[in-house]
C-alpha positions in Angstrom: 153.9 -26.1 227.3 151.8 -24.4 224.6 148.7 -22.6 226.0 145.2 -23.4 224.7 142.4 -20.8 224.8 138.6 -21.0 224.4 136.5 -19.1 221.8 132.8 -18.7 221.2 129.8 -17.0 222.8 128.5 -20.0 224.8 130.3 -19.7 228.1 127.5 -20.6 230.5 125.7 -23.9 230.8 121.9 -23.9 230.8 122.1 -25.9 234.1 123.8 -23.0 236.0 122.1 -20.9 238.5 121.1 -23.3 241.2 123.0 -24.6 244.3 123.9 -28.0 245.6 124.5 -28.5 249.3 126.2 -31.0 251.6 126.1 -31.2 255.4 127.6 -33.1 258.2 127.0 -32.1 261.8 128.2 -28.4 262.2 129.7 -28.2 258.7 127.9 -27.5 255.4 128.9 -26.6 251.9 127.1 -24.8 249.1 128.3 -25.3 245.5 127.0 -24.3 242.1 126.1 -27.1 239.7 129.7 -27.3 238.4 131.1 -27.9 241.8 132.6 -24.4 242.2 132.0 -22.0 245.0 132.1 -18.5 243.5 131.0 -16.3 246.4 130.1 -12.8 245.3 128.4 -10.1 247.3 125.8 -11.9 249.5 126.4 -15.1 247.6 126.0 -18.2 249.8 128.6 -20.5 248.2 131.4 -21.8 250.2 132.3 -24.2 253.1 131.0 -23.3 256.5 131.7 -24.5 260.0 129.9 -23.1 263.1 128.5 -20.1 261.3 131.8 -19.1 259.7 132.8 -19.4 256.1 136.1 -21.3 255.9 136.3 -21.5 252.1 134.8 -18.7 250.1 136.2 -19.5 246.7 136.8 -22.8 244.9 137.0 -22.8 241.1 138.2 -25.3 238.6 139.5 -24.1 235.2 141.0 -26.1 232.3 143.7 -24.2 230.4 142.3 -21.0 232.0 138.8 -21.8 230.6 135.6 -22.8 232.4 134.7 -26.5 231.7 131.2 -27.2 230.3 128.6 -28.6 232.7 127.0 -31.9 231.6 125.0 -32.8 234.7 125.2 -32.8 238.4 123.3 -34.2 241.4 123.3 -35.5 244.9 123.4 -39.2 245.7 120.1 -40.5 247.0 121.5 -40.6 250.6 122.8 -37.0 250.3 126.4 -38.0 251.2 128.0 -37.3 247.8 127.7 -34.4 245.3 128.9 -35.4 241.8 129.1 -33.2 238.7 130.1 -34.2 235.2 132.0 -31.7 233.0 133.8 -31.6 229.7 136.3 -29.3 228.1 135.2 -26.5 225.8 136.8 -26.1 222.3 140.4 -25.2 223.0 142.7 -23.5 220.5 146.4 -23.1 220.1 148.2 -19.7 219.9 147.6 -19.6 216.1 143.8 -20.0 216.5 143.7 -23.6 215.3 141.4 -26.0 217.1 143.7 -28.2 219.3 141.2 -30.0 221.6 137.6 -30.3 220.5 134.9 -30.0 223.0 134.0 -33.3 224.6 137.4 -34.8 224.3 137.9 -35.0 228.1 135.5 -35.9 230.8 135.9 -34.5 234.4 133.9 -36.1 237.2 134.1 -34.1 240.4 132.8 -35.7 243.6 132.6 -34.1 247.0 131.9 -35.4 250.5 131.7 -33.7 253.9 132.8 -35.5 257.0 133.9 -34.3 260.4 134.6 -30.6 259.6 136.3 -31.6 256.3 135.6 -31.4 252.6 137.0 -34.2 250.5 137.1 -33.9 246.8 138.0 -36.3 243.9 138.3 -35.4 240.3 138.7 -38.1 237.7 140.0 -36.9 234.3 139.3 -39.3 231.5 140.7 -38.9 228.0 138.3 -40.3 225.4 140.6 -39.4 222.5 142.9 -41.7 220.5 146.1 -40.0 221.7 147.6 -38.8 224.9 146.7 -35.3 226.1 148.7 -33.0 228.4 146.3 -30.6 230.1 146.8 -27.8 232.6 144.3 -27.9 235.5 144.0 -24.9 237.8 142.2 -24.9 241.2 141.8 -21.5 242.7 140.8 -21.1 246.3 140.3 -18.5 249.1 138.9 -18.1 252.6 137.3 -14.9 253.7 136.3 -16.2 257.2 133.1 -14.2 256.9 130.5 -14.6 259.6 127.3 -16.1 258.3 125.3 -12.9 259.2 127.7 -10.9 257.1 127.3 -13.3 254.2 123.5 -12.7 254.5 124.0 -9.0 254.2 124.7 -7.5 257.6 127.3 -4.8 257.3 130.3 -4.7 259.6 132.5 -1.7 260.3 135.4 -3.7 261.7 137.0 -7.0 261.0 139.8 -9.1 262.4 143.2 -9.8 260.8 143.9 -12.1 257.8 147.3 -13.7 258.1 149.6 -14.5 255.1 149.1 -18.0 253.8 151.5 -20.7 254.8 152.5 -22.6 251.6 154.1 -26.0 251.5 154.7 -28.4 248.6 151.2 -30.0 248.7 149.3 -27.9 251.2 148.3 -24.3 252.1 147.1 -23.0 255.4 144.9 -19.9 255.4 144.2 -18.2 258.8 142.4 -15.3 260.4 142.2 -13.9 263.9 138.8 -12.4 264.7 137.9 -9.5 266.9 136.9 -12.1 269.5 140.6 -13.2 269.5 139.9 -16.6 268.1 142.3 -17.9 265.4 140.6 -19.8 262.6 142.4 -21.9 260.0 141.6 -23.5 256.7 144.0 -26.2 255.6 144.0 -27.2 251.9 145.9 -30.3 250.8 146.3 -31.8 247.3 147.3 -35.0 245.7 149.3 -35.4 243.6 151.7 -32.6 244.4 150.8 -29.7 242.2 153.3 -28.4 239.6 152.9 -25.0 241.2 151.2 -24.0 244.5 150.6 -20.5 245.8 148.4 -19.0 248.5 145.4 -19.0 246.3 146.0 -21.5 243.4 147.1 -25.0 242.7 148.3 -25.8 239.1 148.5 -29.4 237.8 150.1 -30.4 234.5 148.3 -33.7 233.9 149.3 -36.2 231.3 146.3 -38.4 230.4 147.0 -41.4 228.1 144.4 -42.2 225.5 141.3 -44.0 226.9 142.7 -43.7 230.4 142.0 -41.7 233.6 144.0 -39.6 236.0 142.8 -38.5 239.4 143.3 -35.4 241.4 142.3 -35.1 245.1 141.7 -32.2 247.4 141.1 -32.0 251.2 139.9 -28.9 253.0 139.9 -28.9 256.8 138.3 -26.3 259.1 140.4 -25.4 262.2 142.6 -28.5 261.6 145.7 -29.4 259.6 143.6 -32.2 258.2 144.1 -36.0 258.5 147.5 -37.5 258.6 146.5 -40.1 256.1 147.3 -39.7 252.4 144.6 -37.5 250.7 143.2 -40.3 248.5 142.7 -42.6 251.6 141.0 -39.7 253.4 138.5 -39.4 250.6 137.7 -43.1 250.6 137.3 -43.3 254.3 135.1 -40.2 254.4 132.9 -41.8 251.7 132.7 -45.0 253.7 132.0 -43.5 257.1 129.5 -40.9 255.9 127.4 -43.6 254.1 127.7 -46.0 257.1 126.6 -43.3 259.5 123.5 -42.4 257.4 122.5 -46.1 257.1 122.8 -46.5 260.9 120.6 -43.5 261.5 117.9 -44.6 259.0 117.9 -48.2 260.4 116.2 -47.1 263.6 113.3 -45.4 261.9 110.2 -46.8 260.2 110.3 -47.7 256.5 107.8 -46.3 253.9 107.0 -47.7 250.5 103.9 -47.1 248.4 102.3 -48.0 245.0 103.6 -44.7 243.6 107.3 -44.7 242.6 107.4 -41.0 242.3 106.1 -40.5 245.8 108.6 -43.1 247.0 111.4 -40.9 245.7 109.9 -37.9 247.4 109.8 -39.8 250.7 113.3 -41.2 250.3 114.7 -37.7 249.7 112.8 -36.3 252.7 114.2 -39.0 254.9 117.7 -38.5 253.6 117.4 -34.7 254.1 116.1 -35.1 257.6 119.0 -37.3 258.7 121.5 -35.1 256.8 120.2 -32.1 258.7 120.3 -34.0 262.0 123.4 -33.3 264.0 124.8 -35.5 266.7 125.1 -33.3 269.7 126.3 -34.5 273.1 122.6 -34.4 274.2 121.5 -36.6 271.3 120.3 -36.2 267.7 119.1 -32.7 266.8 117.7 -31.6 263.4 119.2 -28.2 262.3 116.7 -26.0 260.7 118.0 -25.6 257.1 120.7 -24.8 254.6 122.3 -22.3 254.1 121.1 -19.7 256.5 119.7 -21.8 259.4 122.1 -24.7 259.8 122.1 -24.5 263.6 120.0 -25.1 266.6 116.5 -23.5 266.4 114.0 -24.3 269.1 110.7 -23.9 267.3 111.9 -25.5 264.0 113.3 -28.6 265.8 110.3 -29.0 268.0 107.9 -29.0 265.1 110.2 -31.2 263.0 110.4 -33.7 265.8 106.6 -33.7 266.2 106.2 -34.3 262.4 108.7 -37.2 262.7 107.4 -38.6 266.0 105.5 -41.5 264.5 108.5 -42.3 262.3 111.4 -41.9 264.7 110.8 -40.8 268.3 114.5 -40.7 269.1 114.6 -37.3 267.4 112.1 -35.8 269.8 114.0 -37.2 272.7 117.2 -35.5 271.5 115.4 -32.2 270.9 113.8 -32.2 274.3 117.0 -33.0 276.1 119.1 -30.3 274.3 116.5 -27.6 274.8 116.1 -28.5 278.4 119.9 -28.2 278.9 119.8 -24.7 277.2 116.6 -23.4 279.0 117.0 -19.8 280.3 117.5 -19.6 284.0 117.6 -15.8 284.4 116.4 -12.6 282.9 118.6 -11.2 280.1 116.8 -8.5 278.1 119.6 -8.4 275.4 118.8 -12.1 274.6 115.0 -11.9 275.2 115.7 -14.4 278.0 113.5 -15.1 281.0 113.6 -18.0 283.5 112.0 -21.1 282.0 111.9 -19.9 278.5 113.0 -22.2 275.7 115.8 -21.3 273.2 114.9 -19.8 269.9 118.3 -19.8 268.2 122.0 -20.5 268.9 124.9 -19.2 266.9 128.6 -19.8 267.0 130.1 -17.2 264.8 132.3 -14.1 265.5 129.4 -11.6 265.4 127.3 -13.6 267.9 130.3 -13.9 270.2 130.9 -10.2 270.1 127.2 -9.3 270.6 126.9 -7.7 267.2 123.9 -9.9 266.7 121.9 -11.2 269.8 121.8 -14.8 268.6 124.6 -16.5 270.6 121.8 -17.9 272.8 118.6 -16.0 271.8 115.2 -16.7 273.3 113.0 -14.4 271.2 110.2 -16.8 270.2 106.9 -16.9 272.0 106.0 -20.4 270.9 109.1 -22.5 271.6 108.2 -22.8 275.3 104.6 -24.1 274.9 105.7 -26.3 272.0 108.4 -27.8 274.3 105.7 -28.9 276.7 103.4 -29.9 273.8 106.1 -32.2 272.4 107.0 -33.7 275.8 103.4 -34.7 276.1 103.2 -36.1 272.6 106.4 -38.0 273.1 105.0 -39.6 276.2 101.8 -40.6 274.5 103.8 -42.0 271.5 106.4 -44.0 273.5 105.1 -44.4 277.1 108.7 -43.5 278.2 107.8 -42.1 281.6 111.3 -42.4 283.0 112.7 -39.9 280.4 109.8 -37.5 281.1 110.5 -37.7 284.8 114.1 -36.7 284.1 112.8 -33.6 282.3 110.5 -32.7 285.2 112.4 -29.6 286.5 112.5 -28.2 283.0 108.8 -28.9 282.3 108.0 -27.2 285.6 110.1 -24.1 284.7 108.5 -23.9 281.2 105.0 -24.0 282.8 106.0 -21.3 285.3 107.2 -19.1 282.4 103.7 -19.3 280.8 102.3 -17.9 284.1 105.0 -15.4 285.1 106.2 -14.0 281.8 104.0 -15.3 279.0 100.9 -13.5 280.0 102.2 -10.0 280.0 99.0 -8.2 281.0 97.1 -10.8 282.9 94.3 -11.3 280.4 94.8 -15.1 280.2 96.5 -15.0 276.8 100.3 -15.4 276.1 101.7 -12.4 274.3 105.1 -11.3 273.0 107.2 -8.2 272.6 110.9 -8.0 272.1 112.9 -6.6 275.1 115.9 -5.7 272.9 116.1 -3.4 269.9 118.2 -6.0 268.1 115.7 -8.7 268.6 112.8 -10.0 266.4 109.8 -7.7 266.1 107.4 -10.6 265.6 108.1 -13.7 267.6 105.7 -16.3 266.2 106.7 -18.6 263.4 105.7 -15.8 260.9 108.4 -13.5 262.1 108.6 -11.0 259.2 108.1 -7.4 260.3 104.8 -7.2 258.4 103.4 -10.6 259.2 100.8 -9.4 261.8 98.3 -6.8 260.6 94.7 -5.6 260.7 92.1 -5.9 257.9 93.0 -2.5 256.5 96.7 -3.5 256.2 98.0 -1.5 259.2 100.6 -3.3 261.2 99.5 -4.5 264.7 101.3 -3.0 267.7 102.2 -5.2 270.6 102.2 -6.9 272.9 100.6 -9.4 270.4 98.6 -12.5 271.3 98.7 -14.8 268.3 95.9 -17.3 267.6 98.1 -20.3 267.1 100.2 -19.6 270.3 97.0 -19.8 272.4 96.4 -23.2 270.9 99.9 -24.3 271.7 99.5 -23.1 275.3 96.2 -25.1 275.5 98.0 -28.2 274.3 100.9 -27.5 276.6 98.7 -27.4 279.7 96.9 -30.6 278.7 100.3 -32.2 278.2 101.3 -31.1 281.7 98.1 -32.4 283.1 98.7 -35.8 281.6 102.3 -35.9 282.8 101.3 -34.8 286.3 98.6 -37.4 286.5 101.0 -40.1 285.4 103.6 -39.0 288.0 101.1 -39.1 290.9 100.2 -35.4 291.2 96.5 -35.6 290.6 95.5 -32.3 292.1 98.1 -30.3 290.1 97.0 -32.2 287.0 93.4 -31.1 287.5 94.6 -27.5 287.9 96.4 -27.6 284.6 93.4 -29.2 282.9 91.1 -26.6 284.3 93.3 -23.8 283.1 93.4 -25.3 279.7 89.6 -25.4 279.6 89.4 -21.8 280.8 91.8 -20.7 278.0 89.7 -22.6 275.5 86.5 -20.7 276.5 88.3 -17.4 276.4 89.9 -18.2 273.1 86.6 -19.0 271.5 85.0 -15.8 272.8 87.8 -13.5 271.7 89.3 -15.1 268.6 86.5 -16.7 266.7 84.9 -14.4 264.2 81.5 -15.4 262.8 81.9 -13.2 259.7 85.3 -14.6 258.8 84.1 -18.1 259.6 87.5 -18.7 261.3 89.8 -17.5 264.0 91.3 -14.0 263.7 95.1 -13.8 263.3 95.8 -12.1 266.6 94.9 -9.6 269.3 97.0 -6.5 269.3 98.2 -4.6 272.3 94.9 -2.8 272.6 93.1 -6.2 272.4 91.7 -5.3 269.0 91.3 -8.4 266.8 93.3 -8.7 263.6 90.4 -9.7 261.4 92.4 -11.4 258.7 92.0 -14.9 257.2 95.3 -16.7 257.6 96.7 -20.2 257.9 97.1 -19.5 261.6 93.5 -20.5 262.1 94.4 -24.1 261.0 96.8 -24.4 264.0 93.8 -24.0 266.3 92.6 -27.3 264.9 96.1 -28.7 265.2 96.3 -28.0 268.9 92.7 -29.0 269.6 91.7 -25.7 271.2 88.9 -25.2 268.7 85.5 -26.4 269.8 84.3 -29.2 267.5 81.4 -27.1 266.3 83.9 -24.6 264.9 85.9 -27.1 262.9 83.8 -27.4 259.7 83.7 -23.6 259.3 87.5 -23.3 259.7 88.1 -26.1 257.3 85.7 -24.6 254.7 87.4 -21.2 255.1 90.9 -22.6 254.6 89.9 -24.7 251.6 88.3 -22.0 249.5 90.3 -20.8 246.5 91.2 -17.6 248.4 93.2 -19.6 250.8 94.0 -22.9 249.1 96.2 -22.3 246.1 95.9 -25.9 244.8 99.4 -26.6 246.1 98.6 -25.8 249.7 97.0 -23.3 252.1 98.4 -19.8 251.8 99.8 -18.0 254.8 97.3 -15.2 254.0 94.2 -15.4 251.9 94.3 -13.7 248.5 91.7 -11.1 249.3 93.4 -9.7 252.3 95.0 -6.3 252.3 98.6 -7.4 252.5 98.3 -10.5 250.3 101.4 -10.9 248.2 102.2 -14.4 246.8 105.9 -13.5 246.5 106.2 -12.5 250.1 107.8 -14.5 252.9 104.8 -14.8 255.1 101.9 -12.8 253.5 100.6 -15.2 250.9 103.2 -17.9 250.3 102.8 -21.6 250.9 104.9 -23.3 253.6 104.9 -27.2 253.7 105.3 -27.4 257.4 102.4 -25.0 257.9 100.2 -27.2 255.7 101.3 -30.3 257.5 100.2 -28.9 260.8 96.9 -27.7 259.2 96.3 -31.2 257.8 97.0 -32.7 261.2 94.3 -30.4 262.6 91.9 -31.4 259.9 92.6 -35.1 260.7 92.1 -34.5 264.4 88.6 -33.3 263.8 87.7 -36.0 261.3 88.3 -34.1 258.0 90.7 -36.6 256.5 89.6 -36.2 252.9 90.5 -32.5 253.2 93.8 -33.4 254.8 94.4 -35.8 251.8 93.7 -32.8 249.4 96.5 -30.8 251.1 98.7 -33.9 250.9 98.0 -34.3 247.1 98.7 -30.6 246.5 102.1 -30.6 248.2 103.1 -34.0 246.6 102.2 -32.6 243.2 104.3 -29.5 243.9 107.3 -31.7 244.8 107.2 -33.4 241.4 108.2 -30.1 239.8 111.0 -29.3 242.2 114.7 -30.2 241.9 115.5 -33.5 243.6 111.7 -33.7 244.5 112.7 -31.8 247.6 110.1 -29.6 249.2 111.8 -26.2 250.0 111.2 -24.0 253.0 108.3 -22.3 251.1 107.2 -21.4 247.6 105.1 -18.6 246.2 101.3 -18.6 246.6 100.2 -18.2 243.0 97.2 -20.4 242.0 97.9 -23.9 240.6 97.6 -24.1 236.8 97.3 -27.2 234.7 100.5 -28.4 233.4 102.7 -25.9 235.3 104.6 -26.3 238.6 104.7 -23.9 241.6 106.5 -20.6 241.4 109.7 -20.8 243.6 110.6 -18.3 246.3 114.0 -16.8 245.5 115.8 -17.4 248.7 114.0 -20.4 250.2 116.3 -22.7 252.2 116.6 -26.2 250.7 116.8 -28.6 252.4 114.7 -27.3 255.3 114.0 -29.7 258.2 110.3 -29.0 258.9 109.6 -28.9 255.1 111.4 -32.3 254.7 109.3 -33.8 257.4 106.0 -32.5 256.0 105.4 -35.6 253.7 105.8 -37.9 256.7 103.4 -35.9 258.8 100.9 -35.6 255.9 101.0 -39.4 255.5 100.2 -39.9 259.2 97.3 -37.4 259.0 95.7 -39.1 256.0 95.8 -42.6 257.5 94.8 -41.5 261.0 97.8 -43.1 262.6 97.7 -42.9 266.4 99.7 -44.7 269.1 98.3 -45.9 272.4 101.3 -46.9 274.4 99.2 -47.8 277.5 97.1 -50.3 275.5 100.0 -51.5 273.4 98.0 -50.7 270.2 98.7 -48.9 266.9 95.5 -47.4 265.7 94.4 -46.4 262.2 91.5 -44.1 262.8 89.3 -44.0 259.7 92.3 -44.0 257.3 92.0 -42.3 253.9 94.5 -42.9 251.1 95.1 -39.9 248.8 94.2 -40.3 245.2 97.7 -40.8 244.1 98.3 -43.8 246.4 96.6 -47.3 246.1 98.6 -48.8 248.9 101.1 -47.9 251.6 103.5 -50.4 253.3 104.9 -49.3 256.7 107.8 -51.4 258.1 109.4 -51.4 261.5 106.4 -49.5 263.0 107.4 -49.6 266.6 105.8 -49.3 270.0 107.0 -50.4 273.4 110.1 -52.1 272.0 108.0 -54.2 269.6 107.6 -53.6 265.8 105.2 -54.6 263.0 105.0 -54.4 259.3 101.6 -53.3 257.9 100.0 -52.5 254.5 97.1 -50.2 253.9 95.1 -50.8 250.7 92.3 -49.0 249.0 89.0 -51.0 248.9 86.4 -48.8 247.3 85.9 -45.8 249.6 87.3 -47.8 252.5 90.9 -48.5 253.5 91.8 -52.0 254.8 94.8 -52.6 257.1 96.7 -55.9 256.9 99.5 -57.0 259.2 102.4 -58.5 257.3 104.6 -59.4 260.2 105.0 -58.4 263.8 105.9 -59.3 267.4 103.4 -60.8 269.7 101.5 -58.5 272.1 101.3 -55.5 269.8 97.8 -54.8 268.6 96.6 -53.1 265.4 93.2 -51.4 265.2 91.5 -50.2 262.0 88.6 -48.1 263.3 87.0 -47.9 259.9 87.2 -51.7 259.7 86.0 -52.6 263.1 87.7 -54.8 265.7 91.3 -54.9 266.6 93.6 -57.2 264.8 96.3 -58.5 267.2 99.5 -60.1 266.0 
């Protein structure tokens, strides 16, 4: 067959340069916009399972030329990635134009399901005569550990085996230094004209105005399904969509007067359930793609809290899994101590060999108090005392950790300091090496007591007090409540700085305060440790132009020594951080300020691809007619960022659940300026559900019950008496 070639300088589409992602349970994939995975040095593209890259290269060419990208996108439910391509101008050997650009249309669709990638490419000929076209699909598997992909250097690797090539399939394999054999099975339909260990070639005859279809199936550690490849694609499509619909059906529904915000919420919900993995212990939201698609303690605890009003089953799954993986002994190499809650779990070769300490790693100071905090919030939200009773040994062990290990020097505050050289230097949520510093910019030395962690410990002790009271242990409940109040007094004395008008970032190992204005102060409002008389000052500090960029509250105020809007933690804007700050504002009655944060983050989302809030963005000031500046390696989707709009919505409308009274309360609700009404459907409590609508009425917000089950009360505190269905 005569070969055609491409000429001309325009070889790259203007749409190139961003990634598309798919995920199902422990498998995720990263593509470029054309549907290829061209993994270069530290490039994230590929197909991953359990922290190992099972496909590092996937590239489509047409007559040895790259197709032109027309468009690409994810389905609204995140189950399908589709890209539309066309042929470039193709010339015969004599230089004559043989196939003009735009004659053929290629639609590539990909689905992930049960450790497999399923692809379908429809080739349509829009010309008036048949076309015979050569399609090449190149593929490779480097079996790289995720940490190696991220940039960690390895001196030794395992053994790559020769590919096993059949008529329609290839099996690539590797045996790691941990003696585990990994395989990637690649199947095609129809049978390729030529198949080698790294390329499938199809000579496709496409009649005029008709379509031909090519399928691919890639399986991790499996020979793939026994079904024909086309049937496998269709079943994966059906099952993935059905599973997502089932997950979403158990949660509340949100619609508003703003169609743009409705799309933002819809994407957030799809992202959250895409990131949620069905573990044996229950649903668990993995932190984010590509680098954090695994179990993280802190991330999941905060995500579950943000989603708690919306879907409490997520919190239940998170609490159960972390309880089952709670540390039971001291292990300095993993920063583990009895009762401590997991920070991170990894399944790759490097974690298995101990080259990184993250197989089961416990190096976070806040996961343990947040575990207790979430348990208390779950009980308040649901009244599910039987489940909490089942967690009792784990709650007791976590509380004991606060006393025996958390307070390293006996001063009443919980501090951190890594016990392994391979561990994290900073162990709060701002875990960059330079995230904790003094006013002159010098880094703080440990052990370090972070402001927000003391607030989490305060909330944890109050949660335990409530749980103990409900389980008939009144004297122990009073003890925990008293310890919480003592901590509150000490915290105010040592952390509040009159000159800053806010709480300091931390106390260093010499008990010197880090007198820096940071977003951490807002978490003192989130947890409730702040005295009410301090709240107005903290809110004012965080909402000045130094701290509030217009998109959200910066991690570090712009006048501080280490402020850098392009940094990871020293001046950037994180959606989850702002959601927690807004919840703190709402707790102390500053709902209009919470609504301002809500408006800023929503406005940012309108400039972002897929209206998907990323892990973070840069902290530059908001400018009229321009969107936020993106952080170069932010994960997207990221669970606690995806959940932020749901949390911000709750904070603005003052949504509170009183399981004991059987009432859903709207405490002085405020609608942000971009919303005139909000409809919440399937809002559940105690096995009953209601539909309600909140509408703006001047400066007030009215709440109307649309439908509901008898015995479930609705209270609008700005409107007076309870309305009972």
